[in-house]
C-alpha positions as CSV (number, residue, x, y, z in Angstrom):
1,M,-12.8,-27.3,-29.6
2,T,-11.1,-27.5,-26.0
3,Y,-7.8,-25.8,-25.2
4,E,-5.8,-27.2,-22.3
5,L,-3.5,-24.6,-20.4
6,D,-0.2,-25.9,-19.7
7,S,0.8,-25.5,-15.9
8,K,4.3,-24.5,-16.6
9,L,3.5,-21.7,-19.4
10,L,0.9,-20.7,-17.0
11,F,3.2,-20.6,-14.1
12,R,5.8,-18.5,-16.2
13,W,3.4,-16.3,-17.8
14,L,1.9,-15.3,-14.2
15,I,5.4,-14.7,-12.6
16,S,6.5,-12.6,-15.5
17,N,3.5,-10.8,-14.5
18,C,4.4,-10.3,-11.4
19,L,7.7,-9.0,-11.9
20,I,7.3,-6.9,-14.1
21,T,4.2,-5.4,-12.0
22,I,6.7,-4.7,-9.3
23,C,9.0,-3.4,-11.6
24,F,6.5,-1.0,-12.7
25,G,5.7,0.2,-9.3
26,L,9.1,0.7,-8.2
27,F,9.5,2.8,-11.4
28,L,6.6,4.4,-9.7
29,A,8.0,5.2,-6.6
30,L,11.5,6.5,-8.2
31,I,9.7,9.1,-9.8
32,C,8.1,10.1,-7.0
33,L,11.0,10.1,-4.8
34,V,13.0,11.3,-7.1
35,P,11.4,13.8,-9.5
36,S,14.8,14.6,-11.5
37,C,15.0,11.0,-12.9
38,A,12.1,11.3,-15.2
39,P,11.2,15.2,-15.4
40,P,8.5,14.7,-17.7
41,L,6.6,12.1,-16.1
42,S,6.7,13.9,-13.0
43,A,5.6,17.2,-14.4
44,L,2.5,15.1,-16.0
45,F,1.8,13.6,-12.3
46,I,1.9,17.2,-10.6
47,A,0.1,18.9,-13.3
48,G,-3.1,15.9,-13.4
49,K,-3.3,15.7,-9.9
50,I,-2.5,12.3,-9.9
51,D,0.2,12.9,-7.2
52,L,-2.3,12.4,-4.8
53,L,-3.4,9.0,-5.6
54,L,-0.1,8.0,-6.5
55,P,1.5,6.2,-3.4
56,Y,-2.0,4.2,-3.3
57,I,-1.5,3.3,-6.7
58,I,1.7,2.1,-6.1
59,F,1.0,0.5,-3.0
60,T,-1.9,-1.5,-4.8
61,L,0.4,-2.5,-7.6
62,V,3.3,-4.1,-5.5
63,V,1.2,-5.4,-2.8
64,S,-0.8,-7.4,-5.1
65,A,2.0,-8.8,-7.2
66,M,3.9,-9.7,-4.2
67,I,0.8,-11.6,-2.8
68,S,0.3,-13.3,-6.2
69,L,3.6,-13.9,-6.3
70,S,3.5,-15.8,-2.8
71,C,0.6,-17.6,-4.2
72,Y,1.8,-18.9,-7.4
73,W,5.3,-19.9,-5.1
74,D,3.1,-21.8,-2.7
75,S,1.0,-23.8,-5.2
76,L,4.3,-25.8,-6.8
């Protein structure tokens, strides 16, 4: 059995994943910049020593999603 992927459905799925990833990265950035907006998460990041790596994680999330988004957009 072979399955064919509908290109429009795949494009919508990839675009929605890119937008969700960008929103998640911006949410993490908001937690870093304004810790009072989500105190339990901010405390978890500080207690777990992830606060040192968080800027790199945010950068990777947002930039990779934006690169993917531009590649998908150019393939139209």
